[in-house]
Biopython code that builds the backbone (N, CA, C, O; Angstrom):
import numpy as np
from Bio.PDB.StructureBuilder import StructureBuilder

atoms = [
    (1, "MET", "N", (59.966, 31.072, -74.754)),
    (1, "MET", "CA", (60.908, 31.858, -73.979)),
    (1, "MET", "C", (61.321, 33.120, -74.734)),
    (1, "MET", "O", (61.448, 34.189, -74.138)),
    (2, "THR", "N", (61.530, 32.993, -76.047)),
    (2, "THR", "CA", (61.909, 34.165, -76.841)),
    (2, "THR", "C", (60.844, 35.245, -76.740)),
    (2, "THR", "O", (61.164, 36.428, -76.627)),
    (3, "PHE", "N", (59.583, 34.844, -76.780)),
    (3, "PHE", "CA", (58.476, 35.787, -76.679)),
    (3, "PHE", "C", (58.571, 36.607, -75.389)),
    (3, "PHE", "O", (58.415, 37.828, -75.413)),
    (4, "LEU", "N", (58.823, 35.939, -74.274)),
    (4, "LEU", "CA", (58.929, 36.629, -72.991)),
    (4, "LEU", "C", (60.138, 37.559, -72.954)),
    (4, "LEU", "O", (60.058, 38.661, -72.411)),
    (5, "LEU", "N", (61.253, 37.121, -73.528)),
    (5, "LEU", "CA", (62.445, 37.967, -73.555)),
    (5, "LEU", "C", (62.251, 39.192, -74.445)),
    (5, "LEU", "O", (62.735, 40.278, -74.125)),
    (6, "VAL", "N", (61.536, 39.016, -75.570)),
    (6, "VAL", "CA", (61.228, 40.160, -76.433)),
    (6, "VAL", "C", (60.383, 41.170, -75.655)),
    (6, "VAL", "O", (60.624, 42.375, -75.739)),
    (7, "MET", "N", (59.406, 40.691, -74.909)),
    (7, "MET", "CA", (58.585, 41.599, -74.090)),
    (7, "MET", "C", (59.429, 42.311, -73.041)),
    (7, "MET", "O", (59.317, 43.525, -72.866)),
    (8, "LEU", "N", (60.258, 41.568, -72.356)),
    (8, "LEU", "CA", (61.093, 42.147, -71.310)),
    (8, "LEU", "C", (62.046, 43.194, -71.875)),
    (8, "LEU", "O", (62.132, 44.305, -71.352)),
    (9, "PHE", "N", (62.757, 42.845, -72.932)),
    (9, "PHE", "CA", (63.719, 43.776, -73.510)),
    (9, "PHE", "C", (63.032, 44.939, -74.217)),
    (9, "PHE", "O", (63.598, 46.028, -74.303)),
    (10, "GLY", "N", (61.818, 44.722, -74.725)),
    (10, "GLY", "CA", (61.041, 45.830, -75.269)),
    (10, "GLY", "C", (60.722, 46.848, -74.185)),
    (10, "GLY", "O", (60.775, 48.056, -74.415)),
    (11, "GLY", "N", (60.393, 46.348, -73.009)),
    (11, "GLY", "CA", (60.156, 47.241, -71.873)),
    (11, "GLY", "C", (61.408, 47.992, -71.463)),
    (11, "GLY", "O", (61.349, 49.179, -71.144)),
    (12, "VAL", "N", (62.539, 47.307, -71.471)),
    (12, "VAL", "CA", (63.815, 47.960, -71.136)),
    (12, "VAL", "C", (64.111, 49.075, -72.147)),
    (12, "VAL", "O", (64.492, 50.180, -71.761)),
    (13, "GLY", "N", (63.935, 48.784, -73.430)),
    (13, "GLY", "CA", (64.169, 49.795, -74.456)),
    (13, "GLY", "C", (63.253, 50.994, -74.289)),
    (13, "GLY", "O", (63.685, 52.134, -74.453)),
    (14, "ALA", "N", (61.980, 50.744, -73.960)),
    (14, "ALA", "CA", (61.027, 51.835, -73.759)),
    (14, "ALA", "C", (61.426, 52.699, -72.560)),
    (14, "ALA", "O", (61.294, 53.922, -72.603)),
    (15, "VAL", "N", (61.907, 52.070, -71.503)),
    (15, "VAL", "CA", (62.343, 52.826, -70.322)),
    (15, "VAL", "C", (63.579, 53.665, -70.645)),
    (15, "VAL", "O", (63.690, 54.805, -70.193)),
    (16, "VAL", "N", (64.503, 53.109, -71.423)),
    (16, "VAL", "CA", (65.687, 53.881, -71.828)),
    (16, "VAL", "C", (65.254, 55.101, -72.650)),
    (16, "VAL", "O", (65.754, 56.205, -72.432)),
    (17, "ARG", "N", (64.324, 54.903, -73.595)),
    (17, "ARG", "CA", (63.828, 56.018, -74.405)),
    (17, "ARG", "C", (63.145, 57.062, -73.527)),
    (17, "ARG", "O", (63.422, 58.254, -73.655)),
    (18, "PHE", "N", (62.258, 56.626, -72.641)),
    (18, "PHE", "CA", (61.561, 57.557, -71.760)),
    (18, "PHE", "C", (62.549, 58.335, -70.908)),
    (18, "PHE", "O", (62.406, 59.546, -70.737)),
    (19, "THR", "N", (63.547, 57.650, -70.373)),
    (19, "THR", "CA", (64.546, 58.313, -69.532)),
    (19, "THR", "C", (65.304, 59.381, -70.319)),
    (19, "THR", "O", (65.508, 60.489, -69.824)),
    (20, "ALA", "N", (65.719, 59.052, -71.538)),
    (20, "ALA", "CA", (66.438, 60.029, -72.370)),
    (20, "ALA", "C", (65.566, 61.250, -72.645)),
    (20, "ALA", "O", (66.041, 62.383, -72.569)),
    (21, "GLU", "N", (64.306, 61.025, -72.963)),
    (21, "GLU", "CA", (63.419, 62.147, -73.256)),
    (21, "GLU", "C", (63.087, 62.934, -71.996)),
    (21, "GLU", "O", (63.004, 64.161, -72.044)),
    (22, "TYR", "N", (62.897, 62.255, -70.876)),
    (22, "TYR", "CA", (62.598, 62.928, -69.611)),
    (22, "TYR", "C", (63.768, 63.799, -69.168)),
    (22, "TYR", "O", (63.584, 64.965, -68.816)),
    (23, "VAL", "N", (64.969, 63.234, -69.185)),
    (23, "VAL", "CA", (66.153, 63.990, -68.764)),
    (23, "VAL", "C", (66.356, 65.207, -69.679)),
    (23, "VAL", "O", (66.649, 66.306, -69.208)),
    (24, "THR", "N", (66.200, 64.997, -70.970)),
    (24, "THR", "CA", (66.360, 66.107, -71.908)),
    (24, "THR", "C", (65.316, 67.185, -71.651)),
    (24, "THR", "O", (65.641, 68.372, -71.624)),
    (25, "ARG", "N", (64.080, 66.783, -71.463)),
    (25, "ARG", "CA", (62.995, 67.740, -71.232)),
    (25, "ARG", "C", (63.208, 68.515, -69.934)),
    (25, "ARG", "O", (62.934, 69.714, -69.881)),
    (26, "GLU", "N", (63.690, 67.854, -68.895)),
    (26, "GLU", "CA", (63.906, 68.506, -67.604)),
    (26, "GLU", "C", (65.084, 69.482, -67.618)),
    (26, "GLU", "O", (65.015, 70.544, -67.000)),
    (27, "HIS", "N", (66.153, 69.131, -68.314)),
    (27, "HIS", "CA", (67.371, 69.941, -68.280)),
    (27, "HIS", "C", (67.527, 70.864, -69.477)),
    (27, "HIS", "O", (68.198, 71.892, -69.381)),
    (28, "HIS", "N", (66.924, 70.516, -70.589)),
    (28, "HIS", "CA", (67.026, 71.319, -71.813)),
    (28, "HIS", "C", (65.673, 71.297, -72.524)),
    (28, "HIS", "O", (65.529, 70.624, -73.545)),
    (29, "PRO", "N", (64.680, 72.021, -72.004)),
    (29, "PRO", "CA", (63.319, 71.920, -72.542)),
    (29, "PRO", "C", (63.213, 72.208, -74.043)),
    (29, "PRO", "O", (62.353, 71.636, -74.713)),
    (30, "THR", "N", (64.045, 73.057, -74.569)),
    (30, "THR", "CA", (63.935, 73.397, -75.990)),
    (30, "THR", "C", (64.606, 72.365, -76.886)),
    (30, "THR", "O", (64.470, 72.434, -78.108)),
    (31, "GLN", "N", (65.327, 71.411, -76.307)),
    (31, "GLN", "CA", (66.062, 70.424, -77.098)),
    (31, "GLN", "C", (65.363, 69.070, -77.156)),
    (31, "GLN", "O", (65.961, 68.102, -77.627)),
    (32, "ARG", "N", (64.124, 68.968, -76.694)),
    (32, "ARG", "CA", (63.421, 67.690, -76.609)),
    (32, "ARG", "C", (63.425, 66.888, -77.899)),
    (32, "ARG", "O", (63.653, 65.680, -77.837)),
    (33, "PRO", "N", (63.188, 67.477, -79.058)),
    (33, "PRO", "CA", (63.148, 66.641, -80.262)),
    (33, "PRO", "C", (64.446, 65.886, -80.521)),
    (33, "PRO", "O", (64.426, 64.819, -81.136)),
    (34, "TRP", "N", (65.548, 66.411, -80.072)),
    (34, "TRP", "CA", (66.821, 65.768, -80.372)),
    (34, "TRP", "C", (67.027, 64.511, -79.545)),
    (34, "TRP", "O", (67.827, 63.658, -79.928)),
    (35, "ALA", "N", (66.334, 64.370, -78.427)),
    (35, "ALA", "CA", (66.391, 63.099, -77.683)),
    (35, "ALA", "C", (65.788, 61.981, -78.515)),
    (35, "ALA", "O", (66.302, 60.862, -78.520)),
    (36, "THR", "N", (64.700, 62.277, -79.219)),
    (36, "THR", "CA", (64.085, 61.278, -80.089)),
    (36, "THR", "C", (65.034, 60.895, -81.214)),
    (36, "THR", "O", (65.160, 59.717, -81.550)),
    (37, "VAL", "N", (65.697, 61.880, -81.794)),
    (37, "VAL", "CA", (66.675, 61.603, -82.854)),
    (37, "VAL", "C", (67.801, 60.745, -82.303)),
    (37, "VAL", "O", (68.237, 59.795, -82.953)),
    (38, "ALA", "N", (68.275, 61.076, -81.106)),
    (38, "ALA", "CA", (69.394, 60.338, -80.513)),
    (38, "ALA", "C", (69.022, 58.882, -80.225)),
    (38, "ALA", "O", (69.802, 57.979, -80.530)),
    (39, "VAL", "N", (67.846, 58.640, -79.642)),
    (39, "VAL", "CA", (67.489, 57.245, -79.348)),
    (39, "VAL", "C", (67.223, 56.467, -80.633)),
    (39, "VAL", "O", (67.508, 55.271, -80.699)),
    (40, "ASN", "N", (66.683, 57.127, -81.652)),
    (40, "ASN", "CA", (66.481, 56.426, -82.919)),
    (40, "ASN", "C", (67.820, 56.095, -83.574)),
    (40, "ASN", "O", (67.973, 55.022, -84.158)),
    (41, "ALA", "N", (68.788, 57.004, -83.484)),
    (41, "ALA", "CA", (70.118, 56.725, -84.030)),
    (41, "ALA", "C", (70.796, 55.604, -83.236)),
    (41, "ALA", "O", (71.434, 54.731, -83.824)),
    (42, "LEU", "N", (70.664, 55.620, -81.922)),
    (42, "LEU", "CA", (71.223, 54.546, -81.100)),
    (42, "LEU", "C", (70.584, 53.208, -81.466)),
    (42, "LEU", "O", (71.273, 52.193, -81.574)),
    (43, "GLY", "N", (69.282, 53.212, -81.651)),
    (43, "GLY", "CA", (68.592, 51.989, -82.062)),
    (43, "GLY", "C", (69.080, 51.491, -83.406)),
    (43, "GLY", "O", (69.281, 50.290, -83.587)),
    (44, "ALA", "N", (69.275, 52.400, -84.353)),
    (44, "ALA", "CA", (69.778, 52.015, -85.674)),
    (44, "ALA", "C", (71.193, 51.438, -85.571)),
    (44, "ALA", "O", (71.527, 50.479, -86.268)),
    (45, "LEU", "N", (72.012, 52.015, -84.713)),
    (45, "LEU", "CA", (73.364, 51.507, -84.488)),
    (45, "LEU", "C", (73.310, 50.078, -83.947)),
    (45, "LEU", "O", (74.027, 49.199, -84.426)),
    (46, "VAL", "N", (72.461, 49.853, -82.953)),
    (46, "VAL", "CA", (72.346, 48.517, -82.358)),
    (46, "VAL", "C", (71.774, 47.521, -83.369)),
    (46, "VAL", "O", (72.226, 46.377, -83.427)),
    (47, "VAL", "N", (70.787, 47.942, -84.164)),
    (47, "VAL", "CA", (70.237, 47.047, -85.192)),
    (47, "VAL", "C", (71.315, 46.686, -86.209)),
    (47, "VAL", "O", (71.414, 45.528, -86.616)),
    (48, "GLY", "N", (72.123, 47.662, -86.623)),
    (48, "GLY", "CA", (73.216, 47.379, -87.549)),
    (48, "GLY", "C", (74.200, 46.393, -86.959)),
    (48, "GLY", "O", (74.613, 45.442, -87.622)),
    (49, "TRP", "N", (74.578, 46.624, -85.703)),
    (49, "TRP", "CA", (75.517, 45.718, -85.044)),
    (49, "TRP", "C", (74.929, 44.309, -84.941)),
    (49, "TRP", "O", (75.592, 43.328, -85.279)),
    (50, "ALA", "N", (73.683, 44.216, -84.472)),
    (50, "ALA", "CA", (73.053, 42.907, -84.289)),
    (50, "ALA", "C", (72.877, 42.182, -85.619)),
    (50, "ALA", "O", (73.012, 40.959, -85.677)),
    (51, "THR", "N", (72.581, 42.912, -86.675)),
    (51, "THR", "CA", (72.422, 42.307, -87.992)),
    (51, "THR", "C", (73.708, 41.629, -88.434)),
    (51, "THR", "O", (73.676, 40.536, -88.999)),
    (52, "ALA", "N", (74.836, 42.275, -88.178)),
    (52, "ALA", "CA", (76.120, 41.710, -88.588)),
    (52, "ALA", "C", (76.653, 40.692, -87.580)),
    (52, "ALA", "O", (77.110, 39.616, -87.967)),
    (53, "ALA", "N", (76.599, 41.020, -86.314)),
    (53, "ALA", "CA", (77.215, 40.171, -85.291)),
    (53, "ALA", "C", (76.397, 38.926, -84.985)),
    (53, "ALA", "O", (76.953, 37.904, -84.583)),
    (54, "LEU", "N", (75.106, 38.999, -85.166)),
    (54, "LEU", "CA", (74.231, 37.874, -84.839)),
    (54, "LEU", "C", (73.595, 37.320, -86.110)),
    (54, "LEU", "O", (72.381, 37.121, -86.171)),
    (55, "ALA", "N", (74.417, 37.075, -87.117)),
    (55, "ALA", "CA", (73.933, 36.695, -88.445)),
    (55, "ALA", "C", (73.687, 35.203, -88.614)),
    (55, "ALA", "O", (73.018, 34.788, -89.560)),
    (56, "GLY", "N", (74.213, 34.407, -87.719)),
    (56, "GLY", "CA", (74.083, 32.954, -87.874)),
    (56, "GLY", "C", (72.706, 32.443, -87.505)),
    (56, "GLY", "O", (71.976, 33.090, -86.754)),
    (57, "PRO", "N", (72.347, 31.273, -88.037)),
    (57, "PRO", "CA", (71.042, 30.683, -87.716)),
    (57, "PRO", "C", (70.854, 30.430, -86.220)),
    (57, "PRO", "O", (69.740, 30.528, -85.706)),
    (58, "SER", "N", (71.944, 30.104, -85.527)),
    (58, "SER", "CA", (71.836, 29.843, -84.086)),
    (58, "SER", "C", (71.628, 31.125, -83.279)),
    (58, "SER", "O", (71.276, 31.071, -82.101)),
    (59, "ASP", "N", (71.845, 32.258, -83.907)),
    (59, "ASP", "CA", (71.681, 33.550, -83.236)),
    (59, "ASP", "C", (70.283, 34.143, -83.401)),
    (59, "ASP", "O", (70.022, 35.237, -82.901)),
    (60, "ALA", "N", (69.388, 33.453, -84.083)),
    (60, "ALA", "CA", (68.086, 34.027, -84.436)),
    (60, "ALA", "C", (67.295, 34.498, -83.213)),
    (60, "ALA", "O", (66.690, 35.569, -83.254)),
    (61, "HIS", "N", (67.289, 33.729, -82.141)),
    (61, "HIS", "CA", (66.512, 34.108, -80.960)),
    (61, "HIS", "C", (67.105, 35.349, -80.284)),
    (61, "HIS", "O", (66.377, 36.258, -79.885)),
    (62, "VAL", "N", (68.411, 35.372, -80.163)),
    (62, "VAL", "CA", (69.067, 36.539, -79.564)),
    (62, "VAL", "C", (68.846, 37.761, -80.439)),
    (62, "VAL", "O", (68.579, 38.851, -79.934)),
    (63, "ARG", "N", (68.955, 37.581, -81.753)),
    (63, "ARG", "CA", (68.732, 38.681, -82.698)),
    (63, "ARG", "C", (67.302, 39.223, -82.548)),
    (63, "ARG", "O", (67.093, 40.436, -82.567)),
    (64, "ASP", "N", (66.336, 38.337, -82.401)),
    (64, "ASP", "CA", (64.951, 38.775, -82.205)),
    (64, "ASP", "C", (64.793, 39.587, -80.923)),
    (64, "ASP", "O", (64.104, 40.607, -80.904)),
    (65, "VAL", "N", (65.435, 39.126, -79.860)),
    (65, "VAL", "CA", (65.339, 39.830, -78.582)),
    (65, "VAL", "C", (65.974, 41.212, -78.686)),
    (65, "VAL", "O", (65.409, 42.193, -78.203)),
    (66, "VAL", "N", (67.142, 41.294, -79.312)),
    (66, "VAL", "CA", (67.855, 42.570, -79.414)),
    (66, "VAL", "C", (67.147, 43.527, -80.371)),
    (66, "VAL", "O", (66.884, 44.679, -80.025)),
    (67, "ILE", "N", (66.839, 43.040, -81.583)),
    (67, "ILE", "CA", (66.286, 43.941, -82.603)),
    (67, "ILE", "C", (64.810, 44.225, -82.357)),
    (67, "ILE", "O", (64.410, 45.385, -82.258)),
    (68, "THR", "N", (64.002, 43.180, -82.258)),
    (68, "THR", "CA", (62.564, 43.384, -82.100)),
    (68, "THR", "C", (62.223, 43.864, -80.692)),
    (68, "THR", "O", (61.399, 44.761, -80.514)),
    (69, "GLY", "N", (62.862, 43.260, -79.698)),
    (69, "GLY", "CA", (62.579, 43.632, -78.315)),
    (69, "GLY", "C", (63.179, 44.965, -77.930)),
    (69, "GLY", "O", (62.480, 45.977, -77.872)),
    (70, "PHE", "N", (64.475, 44.965, -77.667)),
    (70, "PHE", "CA", (65.119, 46.184, -77.165)),
    (70, "PHE", "C", (64.996, 47.357, -78.134)),
    (70, "PHE", "O", (64.543, 48.436, -77.750)),
    (71, "CYS", "N", (65.395, 47.151, -79.382)),
    (71, "CYS", "CA", (65.370, 48.268, -80.345)),
    (71, "CYS", "C", (63.953, 48.684, -80.705)),
    (71, "CYS", "O", (63.695, 49.857, -80.975)),
    (72, "GLY", "N", (63.026, 47.717, -80.709)),
    (72, "GLY", "CA", (61.623, 48.058, -80.950)),
    (72, "GLY", "C", (61.061, 48.942, -79.854)),
    (72, "GLY", "O", (60.293, 49.864, -80.125)),
    (73, "GLY", "N", (61.442, 48.662, -78.618)),
    (73, "GLY", "CA", (61.009, 49.514, -77.504)),
    (73, "GLY", "C", (61.745, 50.840, -77.454)),
    (73, "GLY", "O", (61.185, 51.854, -77.037)),
    (74, "LEU", "N", (62.995, 50.829, -77.878)),
    (74, "LEU", "CA", (63.823, 52.039, -77.818)),
    (74, "LEU", "C", (63.448, 53.047, -78.897)),
    (74, "LEU", "O", (63.252, 54.228, -78.610)),
    (75, "THR", "N", (63.350, 52.589, -80.109)),
    (75, "THR", "CA", (63.117, 53.512, -81.214)),
    (75, "THR", "C", (61.635, 53.840, -81.318)),
    (75, "THR", "O", (60.780, 53.091, -80.845)),
    (76, "THR", "N", (61.353, 54.957, -81.938)),
    (76, "THR", "CA", (59.979, 55.417, -81.954)),
    (76, "THR", "C", (59.664, 56.152, -83.247)),
    (76, "THR", "O", (59.890, 57.357, -83.363)),
    (77, "PHE", "N", (59.145, 55.423, -84.203)),
    (77, "PHE", "CA", (58.808, 56.002, -85.495)),
    (77, "PHE", "C", (57.664, 56.996, -85.361)),
    (77, "PHE", "O", (57.661, 58.037, -86.017)),
    (78, "SER", "N", (56.690, 56.676, -84.511)),
    (78, "SER", "CA", (55.532, 57.562, -84.370)),
    (78, "SER", "C", (55.939, 58.917, -83.808)),
    (78, "SER", "O", (55.446, 59.943, -84.276)),
    (79, "SER", "N", (56.821, 58.946, -82.821)),
    (79, "SER", "CA", (57.285, 60.230, -82.285)),
    (79, "SER", "C", (58.115, 60.980, -83.306)),
    (79, "SER", "O", (58.052, 62.206, -83.394)),
    (80, "ALA", "N", (58.898, 60.234, -84.082)),
    (80, "ALA", "CA", (59.712, 60.883, -85.118)),
    (80, "ALA", "C", (58.821, 61.568, -86.145)),
    (80, "ALA", "O", (59.234, 62.556, -86.752)),
    (81, "LEU", "N", (57.611, 61.063, -86.352)),
    (81, "LEU", "CA", (56.670, 61.693, -87.279)),
    (81, "LEU", "C", (55.878, 62.813, -86.609)),
    (81, "LEU", "O", (55.599, 63.834, -87.237)),
    (82, "ALA", "N", (55.521, 62.634, -85.363)),
    (82, "ALA", "CA", (54.670, 63.606, -84.677)),
    (82, "ALA", "C", (55.410, 64.870, -84.275)),
    (82, "ALA", "O", (54.854, 65.965, -84.354)),
    (83, "ILE", "N", (56.656, 64.732, -83.846)),
    (83, "ILE", "CA", (57.378, 65.895, -83.333)),
    (83, "ILE", "C", (57.549, 66.993, -84.380)),
    (83, "ILE", "O", (57.329, 68.157, -84.046)),
    (84, "PRO", "N", (57.929, 66.696, -85.630)),
    (84, "PRO", "CA", (58.013, 67.786, -86.610)),
    (84, "PRO", "C", (56.673, 68.506, -86.808)),
    (84, "PRO", "O", (56.644, 69.722, -86.997)),
    (85, "ALA", "N", (55.576, 67.762, -86.765)),
    (85, "ALA", "CA", (54.260, 68.389, -86.904)),
    (85, "ALA", "C", (53.968, 69.304, -85.716)),
    (85, "ALA", "O", (53.432, 70.399, -85.889)),
    (86, "LEU", "N", (54.319, 68.857, -84.521)),
    (86, "LEU", "CA", (54.128, 69.694, -83.340)),
    (86, "LEU", "C", (55.003, 70.943, -83.393)),
    (86, "LEU", "O", (54.567, 72.035, -83.031)),
    (87, "LEU", "N", (56.237, 70.769, -83.847)),
    (87, "LEU", "CA", (57.127, 71.927, -83.967)),
    (87, "LEU", "C", (56.583, 72.941, -84.976)),
    (87, "LEU", "O", (56.664, 74.149, -84.750)),
    (88, "GLN", "N", (56.042, 72.460, -86.066)),
    (88, "GLN", "CA", (55.467, 73.371, -87.058)),
    (88, "GLN", "C", (54.276, 74.116, -86.458)),
    (88, "GLN", "O", (54.126, 75.321, -86.658)),
    (89, "ARG", "N", (53.443, 73.404, -85.731)),
    (89, "ARG", "CA", (52.276, 74.038, -85.114)),
    (89, "ARG", "C", (52.692, 75.107, -84.106)),
    (89, "ARG", "O", (51.980, 76.092, -83.909)),
    (90, "GLU", "N", (53.842, 74.910, -83.472)),
    (90, "GLU", "CA", (54.364, 75.877, -82.495)),
    (90, "GLU", "C", (55.240, 76.939, -83.166)),
    (90, "GLU", "O", (55.950, 77.683, -82.489)),
    (91, "HIS", "N", (55.185, 77.003, -84.483)),
    (91, "HIS", "CA", (55.923, 77.988, -85.284)),
    (91, "HIS", "C", (57.437, 77.816, -85.215)),
    (91, "HIS", "O", (58.187, 78.788, -85.306)),
    (92, "HIS", "N", (57.875, 76.573, -85.054)),
    (92, "HIS", "CA", (59.299, 76.228, -85.089)),
    (92, "HIS", "C", (59.545, 75.338, -86.307)),
    (92, "HIS", "O", (60.139, 74.265, -86.199)),
    (93, "TRP", "N", (59.085, 75.795, -87.447)),
    (93, "TRP", "CA", (59.136, 74.974, -88.658)),
    (93, "TRP", "C", (60.565, 74.651, -89.076)),
    (93, "TRP", "O", (60.802, 73.602, -89.675)),
    (94, "ARG", "N", (61.523, 75.528, -88.775)),
    (94, "ARG", "CA", (62.915, 75.227, -89.138)),
    (94, "ARG", "C", (63.435, 74.001, -88.392)),
    (94, "ARG", "O", (64.112, 73.152, -88.972)),
    (95, "TYR", "N", (63.113, 73.917, -87.103)),
    (95, "TYR", "CA", (63.520, 72.745, -86.328)),
    (95, "TYR", "C", (62.831, 71.488, -86.849)),
    (95, "TYR", "O", (63.445, 70.426, -86.947)),
    (96, "GLY", "N", (61.559, 71.622, -87.177)),
    (96, "GLY", "CA", (60.829, 70.482, -87.727)),
    (96, "GLY", "C", (61.429, 70.001, -89.030)),
    (96, "GLY", "O", (61.586, 68.798, -89.242)),
    (97, "LEU", "N", (61.765, 70.941, -89.907)),
    (97, "LEU", "CA", (62.376, 70.585, -91.182)),
    (97, "LEU", "C", (63.750, 69.946, -90.962)),
    (97, "LEU", "O", (64.087, 68.950, -91.603)),
    (98, "ALA", "N", (64.534, 70.522, -90.059)),
    (98, "ALA", "CA", (65.858, 69.951, -89.750)),
    (98, "ALA", "C", (65.712, 68.526, -89.215)),
    (98, "ALA", "O", (66.503, 67.644, -89.548)),
    (99, "LEU", "N", (64.705, 68.315, -88.392)),
    (99, "LEU", "CA", (64.474, 66.991, -87.833)),
    (99, "LEU", "C", (64.101, 65.990, -88.923)),
    (99, "LEU", "O", (64.603, 64.866, -88.941)),
    (100, "VAL", "N", (63.227, 66.399, -89.821)),
    (100, "VAL", "CA", (62.802, 65.514, -90.906)),
    (100, "VAL", "C", (63.978, 65.163, -91.814)),
    (100, "VAL", "O", (64.075, 64.034, -92.296)),
    (101, "LEU", "N", (64.865, 66.118, -92.049)),
    (101, "LEU", "CA", (66.004, 65.873, -92.934)),
    (101, "LEU", "C", (67.147, 65.136, -92.233)),
    (101, "LEU", "O", (67.770, 64.251, -92.821)),
    (102, "ALA", "N", (67.419, 65.495, -90.992)),
    (102, "ALA", "CA", (68.584, 64.958, -90.293)),
    (102, "ALA", "C", (68.362, 63.553, -89.743)),
    (102, "ALA", "O", (69.275, 62.728, -89.773)),
    (103, "ALA", "N", (67.177, 63.274, -89.247)),
    (103, "ALA", "CA", (66.945, 62.001, -88.555)),
    (103, "ALA", "C", (67.203, 60.782, -89.438)),
    (103, "ALA", "O", (67.914, 59.876, -89.004)),
    (104, "PRO", "N", (66.655, 60.715, -90.666)),
    (104, "PRO", "CA", (66.938, 59.515, -91.477)),
    (104, "PRO", "C", (68.407, 59.385, -91.865)),
    (104, "PRO", "O", (68.939, 58.277, -91.930)),
    (105, "MET", "N", (69.057, 60.508, -92.121)),
    (105, "MET", "CA", (70.483, 60.442, -92.480)),
    (105, "MET", "C", (71.305, 59.960, -91.294)),
    (105, "MET", "O", (72.206, 59.135, -91.448)),
    (106, "LEU", "N", (70.993, 60.477, -90.111)),
    (106, "LEU", "CA", (71.721, 60.073, -88.915)),
    (106, "LEU", "C", (71.479, 58.594, -88.600)),
    (106, "LEU", "O", (72.414, 57.863, -88.274)),
    (107, "ALA", "N", (70.236, 58.164, -88.699)),
    (107, "ALA", "CA", (69.926, 56.755, -88.422)),
    (107, "ALA", "C", (70.583, 55.840, -89.454)),
    (107, "ALA", "O", (71.100, 54.781, -89.098)),
    (108, "GLY", "N", (70.568, 56.233, -90.714)),
    (108, "GLY", "CA", (71.230, 55.434, -91.761)),
    (108, "GLY", "C", (72.726, 55.344, -91.527)),
    (108, "GLY", "O", (73.319, 54.277, -91.689)),
    (109, "GLY", "N", (73.335, 56.446, -91.151)),
    (109, "GLY", "CA", (74.763, 56.437, -90.845)),
    (109, "GLY", "C", (75.074, 55.585, -89.624)),
    (109, "GLY", "O", (76.063, 54.853, -89.604)),
    (110, "ALA", "N", (74.221, 55.684, -88.599)),
    (110, "ALA", "CA", (74.415, 54.878, -87.393)),
    (110, "ALA", "C", (74.272, 53.394, -87.694)),
    (110, "ALA", "O", (75.018, 52.576, -87.155)),
    (111, "PHE", "N", (73.320, 53.039, -88.550)),
    (111, "PHE", "CA", (73.152, 51.641, -88.960)),
    (111, "PHE", "C", (74.415, 51.138, -89.656)),
    (111, "PHE", "O", (74.877, 50.031, -89.381)),
    (112, "ALA", "N", (74.968, 51.942, -90.549)),
    (112, "ALA", "CA", (76.189, 51.556, -91.267)),
    (112, "ALA", "C", (77.357, 51.370, -90.305)),
    (112, "ALA", "O", (78.142, 50.433, -90.452)),
    (113, "VAL", "N", (77.475, 52.257, -89.322)),
    (113, "VAL", "CA", (78.535, 52.114, -88.306)),
    (113, "VAL", "C", (78.316, 50.840, -87.510)),
    (113, "VAL", "O", (79.265, 50.104, -87.239)),
    (114, "GLY", "N", (77.060, 50.572, -87.129)),
    (114, "GLY", "CA", (76.755, 49.338, -86.408)),
    (114, "GLY", "C", (77.115, 48.091, -87.183)),
    (114, "GLY", "O", (77.652, 47.136, -86.622)),
    (115, "LEU", "N", (76.812, 48.098, -88.499)),
    (115, "LEU", "CA", (77.203, 46.963, -89.349)),
    (115, "LEU", "C", (78.717, 46.766, -89.317)),
    (115, "LEU", "O", (79.202, 45.644, -89.174)),
    (116, "ALA", "N", (79.452, 47.858, -89.451)),
    (116, "ALA", "CA", (80.907, 47.775, -89.446)),
    (116, "ALA", "C", (81.433, 47.260, -88.100)),
    (116, "ALA", "O", (82.377, 46.471, -88.057)),
    (117, "LEU", "N", (80.817, 47.711, -87.008)),
    (117, "LEU", "CA", (81.254, 47.256, -85.684)),
    (117, "LEU", "C", (80.923, 45.785, -85.467)),
    (117, "LEU", "O", (81.633, 45.091, -84.739)),
    (118, "GLY", "N", (79.865, 45.309, -86.085)),
    (118, "GLY", "CA", (79.446, 43.916, -85.907)),
    (118, "GLY", "C", (80.263, 42.908, -86.683)),
    (118, "GLY", "O", (80.226, 41.714, -86.384)),
    (119, "HIS", "N", (81.001, 43.374, -87.676)),
    (119, "HIS", "CA", (81.827, 42.448, -88.478)),
    (119, "HIS", "C", (83.131, 42.163, -87.824)),
    (119, "HIS", "O", (83.939, 41.407, -88.363)),
]
sb = StructureBuilder()
sb.init_structure("model")
sb.init_model(0)
sb.init_chain("A")
sb.init_seg("    ")
for serial, (resi, resn, name, xyz) in enumerate(atoms, 1):
    if name == "N":
        sb.init_residue(resn, " ", resi, " ")
    sb.init_atom(name, np.array(xyz, "f"), 0.0, 1.0, " ", f" {name:<3s}", serial, name[0])
structure = sb.get_structure()
């Protein structure tokens, strides 16, 4: 059952990510990379919360569904790596550099906030 729930929630996370990127691209075409940063930070926040709030042995299945399923579908390491390269190729190297520097700090901070919220 956990396997099926991980698949289901992974799909939900992927749809949330796609929706955030689609809406951003449609309404703010030049701001697309920041949707990826935002969903990765949101994923880090949820992982931090789930790590703290679902720490007991009886919570393992729910933790797997939330972290591996939903957050795995929501967050996107490959896009976080590809977008700076695409920005550099399009001669927007400053945005690419800002993305490379800001994204890990933002995700780390969001994870820490999630841990605090989960306690």
